[in-house]
N, C-alpha and C positions, 0 to 999 in steps of 0.2 A: 447303842449309840444312835441318836436320832437321825443323823444324816446318812446312815446306812440302812437302817431297818424300816424307816417310815415309808409309807407308800408315796407315789408321786403326788405332790400337793398341788391342788388347783388354786394358785395364788390370785392371779388376776389376768385379765386380758385388757391391757391399757391401750387406749387410742390417744396418742399425744396430740395436743391442740396446737402445736407450733406450726403445723402445715394447714393453713386456713386462708383461703383467698389470696394465696401468694405471700402472705405475711407470716412472721414467726412470733410466737409467744413463748416466753421462757418458763411459763408455768405449766406444770403437768396437771391434768384433771385428776380428780379422785378416781382410783382404779375401780373398774366395774368387776366385782368379784362374783364368781359363780361356783357353787359347791357341786361336786360330782354326785352327791347323794340326793340332791334336790332336783327332782325331775318333773315337778308339777307345772313349772313355768315354761311356756313355749320358748321364751327368750333364752333360758338356761339350756334347753335342749339344742337350740340353734347354735349357741356359742360353743357348746361341747362338740357338736358336729363340725363346726368350723375349725376348732382347735385340732381335731383329729385329722381333718382333710389337709390342713396346712402342714401338719407333722409328717404327712406322707411325702412331702417334697424333700425332706431330709432323709427319709428311710428308703425311698425308691429312686434309684439312680438310672433306671431304664424306662423311658428316655430321660435324659438329663435336661431339665428346663432352666438350670441356673444360668445367670448372665454375668457372673464374676467369680473369681477365685481369691481366697485368702489363704496364704501359705503359713501353716503352723507346724513348727518342728519338722520342716521338710515335707509336709504332706499338704497337698492342695485340697481345700475344702470349698466345694461349690456353694455359692450363696445367691440369693435373689435380692438385688439392690432395692427394689421397691419395698419389700418387707422390712429390710434392715433400716432403710431411710424412714419408714413410717413409724418404726418402734424405737428408734434411737436418734437423738439429736446429733450425736457424734457422727454417725454414719450418714445422716442427712447432709451435714456440712461437708463431710469427706467426699461424698459422691458428687456434690455440686462443684467442689473445688478441684478435684483431681480425677484423672481418667485411669490411674493405675500406672505401675512402673513398667509393665511389659504386657504383651498380648499373647494369649494362648487360645488357639482356635477362635479368634475373634473376641475373646473375653478379656477384660482388664484384670490384672493380677495385683494384689496387695500383699505385702509381707507383714506378718504380725509384729516382728521385731522393730519395724519402723512405725508401728501404730502406738506402741506403748513405751513410755520413757524410762521407767525405773527397773522393773523386774520382768519376769516372764509369765505368760499365760500359756499353759500346755495344751496339747491337742484335745485331750479328754475334757478338760475344763471348758475349753471353747465350745465343744459340742454340747455340753450341758447348758451353757449360756445361750448358744444359738437355738437350742430346742425351746428354751423359754420364750425367746423372741418370736418364734413361729407359732407356738401353741398356747402361751400364757400359763403353762404348767411346768413346775420344776421337777425334773426327774431325780431318781435316787442316784447317789454317787456310784461310779464303777468301783468295785472292790479292789481290783488289781492296781489302782492308783491312789486309793484313799485309805488303805490300811497298810500295816507293816507285815513282815514275815515272821514275827515272834508269835508263836502259837498260843501263848498264854496272855497276850495283850488284849484288853477289851476294845482297843482302837477308839477310845473316847478322848485320847489326848496324845497319841503318838505323832511323831513329826509328819508322816505322809498325810494323816487325816487333817492336821493343821494346815499343811502346805496347800492341800487341794481347796480348802475353804478360803485361804488367803488368795489363791489365784482367781477364784470366782468373785470374791469381793473386789479385787483389783479390776477385773474385767468389767464388772457392773459399774464401778465408779468411773473408769476411764471412758467407757462407752455410754455413760450417762443414762443408766436405767435405775433411777433412785429407789423404786420399790424393792429391787433385788439387793441393793446396797444395805437396806434395812434388814432384810432377811439374813444375809451373811454376817452382818455385824452382830446380830443376836446370837448366831451360832458361834462366832469367835469369842463372844463374852463368856460362853459356857466353857471354853478351853482355858481361859486365863488362870483360874485357880487350880485346875486339875493338872495342867502341864508342868513339866520340868521348867525351871526358870529360863534355861537356855532356849527352850522352845517357845517362850513367850516373845522372844525378840522378833521373829518374822511377823507376829501379830501386831506388835508395836509399830514396826516399820510400815506395814500396809495401812494402819490407822493414821499414821503420820502423813503419808503421801496422799491418802484419800480424805484427809481432814475430818476424820471421824473422831471428834474430840472426846466424846464420852468413853469410847473404847480405848483411846489413847491414855486417858487419865487412869483407867483401871490397870492398864499394862504398866504405866509408870509407878503406880502405887505398889503393884505386885513385886516389881524389880527392886524398888526402894526397900521393901520389907525383907528381901532375900539377902543371902550372904554372897551374892555375885560381886566379885571384886571390882573396884572402881576403874582399874586399868582396862578390863574387858569391856566395861560399859562405855568408856571413852573411845575404845577401839571400834566398837560395833554400832554405836548409836549416833544419830545426829547431835551436833554440839548442844543445841538448845534443849533437847530431851535429856541428855546426860546432865546438864546443869539443873534441870528440874528434879531429877533423881537425887542429885547431891544436896539440893536445898531441902528436900523431904527428909533425907537422912539427918541433916543437921538439926532440923526441927524436932525429930524424934529424940535426938540427944538432949535438946533443951527441955523436953518433956520428961526426962528422967531415965531414958534407956542408957545402957552401958556403952561407953565409947570403946569400940574395938579397932579404931583406926591406928595406923602406924605413927611413930614419931615423925614429924615433918622432914627432918634431915635424912632419916633412914629411908623414908618413902622417896625422897628426891634421888638418893643414890640408887635405889632399886630401879626407878624409872630410867636412869641413865644407862643401866645395864640392858634393860629391855629395848631402849632406843638403839643401842649398839647392835642388838640382834636384828632389829628392823632394817638396819643398814648393812646387814650381812657381814659385820665386822667382828669376828670372833676374837681376833687379836686385841681389839679394844676392850672386849668383854674380859679377857684375861687381865689386862692392865687395870681395869676398874675393880676387879676382884682383889688384886694385889694391893691397891691403894686404900681399900676400905675393909672393914670387918664383915662386910656382906658376903655371903656364900651363894652359890647357885641355888641351893635349897631354900635359903632365906628369901630369895627373889622369885622362887618358883620359875626360874629362867628356862629350865628344860620343858616345863609345862607350856610356857609361853611360846617357845620355839616350835613345839609339836603342834600348837594351835594355829600359828600365824606365819611361820618361816618356811623357807625352802628346805627340801630334803637334804641338800648339801650342808646347810647351816646346822640342821639337827645332827647330822653325822659328825660334824666338827665339834659341836658341843659335847656329844657323847664321847668323842675321843679324848676329851680332857679328863675323863674319869673322876669328876668332882661332884657328881650329882647322884642322889639316891633314887634309883628308878622306881622304887616301891613307895616313895613318900607321897601321901595324899595331900592335896591342897585343902583349902578351907571348906570346900564342898565335898570332900571325900574322894576326889578323882586322882588317880595316879596318872603318870605321863601316858601310859598305854590307853587309859580310858579317854584321855583328851585326843590322842591320835585316832582312836576308834570313832569319836564324834566327828572328826574331820574327814574320815574315810580315805586316808592316803595309804595305800598298801606298802609303798616304799618305806615310809616312816614306821609303820607297824612292824615290818620285818626287821628294820635296823634296831628297834627297841628290843624285840625278842632275841635277836642275836647277841645283844649286850647284857641279857639276863632279866629283862622285864618278865613278870609273871602274868600269864593269861588268866590265871585263876583268882587273882586279886579282885575283891568286891568293893563297890562304893559303899557309902554309909547306908544307902537304901537297898543294898543287896544286889546291885547290877554288876555283871562282869563285862569285860570289853566286848565279847561277842554278843551279849544281850543288848548292849548299846547299839552295835552295828545293825542288829536285826530290827530294832525299833526305828531305825532311820531309813530302812530299805523297803521299797515297794515291791510287791510280788511281780509286777510287770518287769522290773529291772532284774530281779533275782532269777526269774524263770525264763528270761528272754532267750530265744533260740539263737545260737551263735553259729554262723557258717564257718567252714574250714578256713583257717587263716585270718579270721576276723578277731579283733581284740575283745576280750571279755569285759563285762561291766565291772568297774572298780568296786562297787558295793559288794558284789558277789565274791570278788577276789578277797576282799577284807574278811568277809565271813568265812570263806574257805580256809584262809590262813589261820585265823583264830580258832576255828573248830578243830582243825588238824592239830594245832598246838595243844589244845585242851586234852586231846586223846593221846597225844604222843607219849611213848615210853622213853623217858630221858636216858635210860641205860641202853637203848637199842642202838646198834651201830648204823651208820649212814652209808657205808661203802657197799656197793653191789658185789655179788659173787663174781660177776663177769669181770669187773675191773680188778678184783683181787687176783684173778687167775691170769691177768695180762702179764706179758713179759715186762721185765724191768727196763727194757729199752725205752729211752726218753721219747724218741720219735714215734714209736708205736703207741705209747700212751697218749701222746698229743694228738695223733691222728684219730684215735678212738674218741677222745673227748671232743675234738673239733666236730666230728661227724655227729656225735650225740647231741651237742648243743645246737648245731645247724638244723638237725632234724626237729628238735624241740621248738626252734624258732619258726619252722614251717607249720607245724600242727598247733602249737600253743603259743602264739606270739606274745600275748599279754603276760602270761606266766613266765615265759622265758626272759622277757625284758626285765621283769621284776627280779628274777634270780640273778641275771647277769649284772644288773645295777647294784644289787647287794654285794656282789663279789668284785665290783669295779672291773669287770672283764672288758668293758669297752676301752679302758685306758691301756690295755695291753695289745701288742701286735698279733694278728692272726697268724697261725702256723700254716704255711702253704705246702709243706711237705718236701721231701727230698727231690721230687720231680721238678720243683720250681727252680732249684739250683742247677739241675742238669738239663732243663728243657730248653725251650726256644729263647731267642733273644728277647722276646717280649717279657718273659718271666725274669730273665737276668736283670732287667732294669729295676725290678723290685728287690733285688738282693744288694745288701751293703757289702761291697767287696773289701772295705776297710775294717769290717768288724772282726775282732779277734775271736779265737775259739772260746776264750773265757767269757767274753762279753756275750757271745751267741748263746752259750749254755745258760748264763744268768737270765737272758731275755726269755729263752724257752721255758726255763723253770718258773719264771714269774707268770708266764702265760698259762702253764699247766696248773699252777696253784689257783689262779683265777677261775679256770674252767672246772677244777675239782670243787671249788667252793660253790660254783654255779650248780653243779650236779647235786651237791649235798643240800643246798637250799631247796632245790626242786624236790628232792626226796623227803625233806622235812615238811614242807608246806603244801606240796602238790603230789601226793603219793599216787593218785590215779593216773595223772599224766606220766609220771615216772614209770609206772607199770606198763603203760602202752609202749613207751620208748624202749624199755627192757625187752619187750616181746619182739620188736622189730630188730633191735640190735643183735639179739641172740639168734636170729633166724637169717642171718646174712641178707638183711633187708635191701642193701644197695643193689644186689643182683636182681631182686624182685622188681625194681622199678624200671629196669631195661626190658620192658615187655615186648618191644619190637626187635630185640636182638636175637640172632640165632636162627635155626631152621624153624619151619612151622611147628614141628613136633615140640621143639624146645620152648617155643613161645607159648604153646598150649599148656605145657607142664608148668611154666612159670606163672601163667595167668591163673591156673587152677590153685597153685600154692598161695598166690596173692589173695585170692578170694577166701581160702581156708584161713589164712592168717587174720584177715579182717573179721571173720566169723569168730575166731578164737578170742579176739580182743573184745568183741561185743559181749560174749559169754562171760569173760572175766569181769567186765564192768557190771553186768547184771548180778553176778555172784557177789561182788564187792558191795554193791548197793544193798543186797538182801542181808548180808552179814552185819553190816554197820548201820543199816537203816538210815543211810546217809543220802539225802535227796539233792545234793548240790548240783550234780549233772554228770551224765556219763561222759567221761573224758574231760571233766572239770570245766572246759570252756569251749570245746569244739567237737564236731562229729568226726568220725574216721574218714579218711580220704575216699572219694568215690571212684577214683581212677588214678593213673600214674601222676605223680607230682610234676608240675611244670618246672620246679626248681628242686634239684636234688642235692643232698649233702655230698661233700667231697668223697670220692672213692678212696678206699685203702690201697 
């Protein structure tokens, strides 16, 4: 792939002519190009040296000579306004007009999200763009943000590779560096025919906003020739672009191609069903299904919900039990494939719980986990997560689907510890409450997903017997009018929700569950009271705490070696480095 393997290209070192005698010209001069291999000319040598020296301003931050900051994705990037103003008409006008939104150490600060109107320009893309402004040379793309985590992907048309070039073209257009716009437009042209048609959409959108008409025409032609349905086109593209695609398709029909469109009345009824989904009105969907011969499968309504609707709507449609979860749409995608493209773990888990198959393949042989991998950047997949911090959704989706692919359907989900528990309802509830609370402390994103799938948030937390016998403060939380039958029903509902939470965790996050098993089986609650007791007791407790941490690290290393599974030790977090500030409820 050219944008990864090619060396840094010496494109040009442009000196804009709009800063001349205090007046501004809107025309850029022809770029003065210099080739790295040509060293005979003193001018080339001087320009190369100048480029290298200016580049040091970006690479050497001690001392920091920058006189302004631009905040990109929460990171402050020091810039030199004189260089940016000389190289970009946008920045020349910006620095004349505005002094920045805030002051940091005497420097004005600008926020990237306020400089660009339509989409985002990420931190790494901005550094590549900034390097070109300083040096006149275009650096190679960073691999961790311009490739995906699929080991067999050539990265010549996967979504991260496309997105990175899209960001750079957008930055070059908005910040008015026309020679760079041409470079990235040529790169994006190479993606149009290679990429999946869904991945052509971001290329089309950037060409539309940047008024790159030649690239826009190629994207429109590619989508018009594809079998991407008209509903998705209308949903995701600007109205005038969708109209152009529709006209091209009609022209193709007049030239003799086969008409694959629906009967107009049937198409109108399908759109009504999908519009009801857009309004989150599943009751109206049921009514429309009853009044017509259209089924959920005819409308690909579950595919649509998985692509565009809230998780709650997807769950309600699933509860109708009227859709075939393994039905491929015209492009060969099942509902799970669509959910994988959207990268929403809650929807993926709901589909798997209802019987969707993670091993189903698209027409071109892609599984749901393959789709997720080709959408995920190494930077996100391998991001270090601190204790208690939520995991990246992309990584959770891959984790869930990989685990499902490996899972033995006949294996039981209940732990030996829980099977050995007393049949007493209160003891079971206390165990489950502590287990889930502990999971929420160490693995917040995974616990949230498991609890959401089990609807545990809709049940009342079990406070234990002590709440009813304790202080008056606790008594205020007790419903004195609740009957014994009502109380038992409420507690059973809570227990079922917690059991499903634990089962979901065991199914999709086995490494996390193994960690929690280890702590639960070792009277973990006592270990966290490291300051309680005599000095000797505290020393013993601290020693055992460290041993337990070491045992868990060894278990993770062994698990990774056996399964060759690189997702992460502890799936989303590291083990705690000290006593937890918030502890699960004591038994």
